[in-house]
C-alpha positions as CSV (number, residue, x, y, z in Angstrom):
1,M,-118.2,-127.6,-20.4
2,T,-114.4,-127.2,-20.3
3,L,-112.1,-129.8,-18.9
4,R,-109.0,-128.6,-17.1
5,R,-106.0,-130.4,-18.6
6,R,-103.8,-132.2,-16.0
7,E,-100.1,-133.1,-15.7
8,S,-99.0,-135.9,-18.1
9,N,-98.5,-138.4,-15.4
10,H,-102.3,-138.1,-14.3
11,R,-103.6,-138.8,-17.7
12,E,-105.6,-141.9,-16.4
13,S,-107.4,-140.2,-13.8
14,Y,-108.0,-137.4,-16.6
15,S,-109.6,-139.7,-18.9
16,S,-111.8,-141.5,-16.5
17,D,-113.2,-138.2,-15.3
18,R,-113.6,-137.4,-19.0
19,T,-115.5,-140.6,-19.5
20,R,-117.5,-139.9,-16.3
21,K,-118.5,-136.5,-17.2
22,L,-119.3,-137.4,-20.9
23,F,-121.8,-140.1,-19.7
24,L,-123.4,-137.9,-17.1
25,K,-123.5,-135.1,-19.7
26,N,-125.1,-137.5,-22.3
27,I,-127.6,-138.7,-19.8
28,I,-128.8,-135.3,-19.0
29,K,-128.9,-134.2,-22.5
30,E,-131.2,-136.9,-23.3
31,R,-133.5,-136.3,-20.4
32,K,-133.9,-132.8,-21.5
33,K,-135.3,-133.8,-24.7
34,K,-138.4,-135.2,-25.2
35,K,-138.0,-138.8,-26.3
36,T,-139.5,-142.1,-26.1
37,E,-138.3,-144.6,-23.7
38,K,-137.2,-146.8,-26.3
39,E,-134.7,-144.3,-27.6
40,I,-133.5,-143.3,-24.0
41,Q,-132.8,-147.1,-23.4
42,S,-131.1,-147.1,-26.8
43,L,-128.8,-144.4,-25.9
44,E,-128.3,-145.6,-22.3
45,R,-127.2,-148.9,-23.8
46,K,-124.7,-147.3,-26.2
47,N,-123.3,-145.2,-23.1
48,F,-123.1,-148.6,-21.1
49,S,-121.1,-150.2,-24.0
50,V,-118.6,-147.2,-24.2
51,I,-118.1,-147.5,-20.5
52,S,-118.0,-151.2,-20.5
53,R,-115.3,-151.3,-23.2
54,Y,-113.2,-148.8,-21.4
55,L,-113.6,-150.9,-18.1
56,E,-112.1,-154.0,-20.0
57,Y,-109.3,-152.2,-21.7
58,R,-108.4,-150.9,-18.2
59,I,-108.6,-154.5,-16.8
60,Q,-106.6,-155.8,-19.6
61,K,-104.0,-153.3,-19.1
62,V,-103.7,-154.3,-15.3
63,I,-103.6,-158.1,-16.4
64,N,-100.9,-157.5,-18.9
65,N,-98.8,-155.5,-16.2
66,N,-99.1,-158.3,-13.5
67,N,-98.0,-160.8,-16.2
68,N,-95.0,-158.6,-17.1
69,N,-94.2,-158.5,-13.4
70,N,-94.7,-162.2,-12.9
71,N,-92.5,-163.1,-15.9
72,N,-89.6,-160.4,-14.8
73,N,-89.9,-162.1,-11.1
74,N,-89.5,-165.5,-12.9
75,N,-86.6,-164.5,-14.9
76,N,-85.0,-163.0,-11.9
77,N,-85.6,-166.3,-10.1
78,N,-84.2,-168.4,-13.1
79,N,-81.3,-166.4,-13.3
80,N,-80.5,-166.5,-9.4
81,N,-81.0,-170.2,-9.3
82,N,-78.6,-170.4,-12.4
83,N,-76.2,-168.6,-10.4
84,N,-76.5,-170.4,-7.2
85,N,-76.1,-173.9,-9.3
86,N,-73.1,-172.5,-11.0
87,N,-71.7,-171.5,-7.6
88,N,-72.1,-175.0,-6.2
89,N,-70.8,-176.6,-9.1
90,N,-67.7,-174.3,-8.8
91,N,-67.5,-175.3,-4.8
92,N,-67.7,-178.8,-5.9
93,D,-65.1,-178.6,-8.2
94,N,-62.7,-177.0,-6.1
95,D,-63.4,-179.3,-3.2
96,D,-62.7,-182.4,-5.7
97,D,-59.3,-180.6,-6.5
98,N,-58.7,-180.4,-3.0
99,D,-59.5,-183.9,-2.2
100,N,-57.3,-185.2,-5.1
101,D,-54.3,-183.2,-3.4
102,D,-54.5,-185.0,-0.1
103,D,-54.4,-188.5,-1.9
104,D,-51.4,-187.6,-3.8
105,D,-49.4,-186.5,-0.7
106,K,-50.2,-189.9,0.8
107,K,-48.9,-191.9,-2.0
108,V,-45.6,-190.1,-1.8
109,S,-43.4,-192.6,-0.1
110,T,-40.2,-191.7,1.9
111,K,-37.1,-193.6,1.8
């Protein structure tokens, strides 16, 4: 059985198709042979463990991607909050300066 190579941006579907085809191929091959029930069950367990490891890998990859996205979002939020705080502090400083100027004007007496 030959598998058609796909473009690089479709590697995930290629590998999952390949895994599924190999799994089915192994089951068909084993059923053609005259084996005992114990041997067939053993092979099915092996196939199952291969697929479960693959699924664990895929799930972990999704979890890692989600964690990375969450971390990036948190960093962006923190940066935005820091920028907002800095802007607020700068505005408060400017307001204080303006208030002081008004007080100075009132203290000046004209004779």
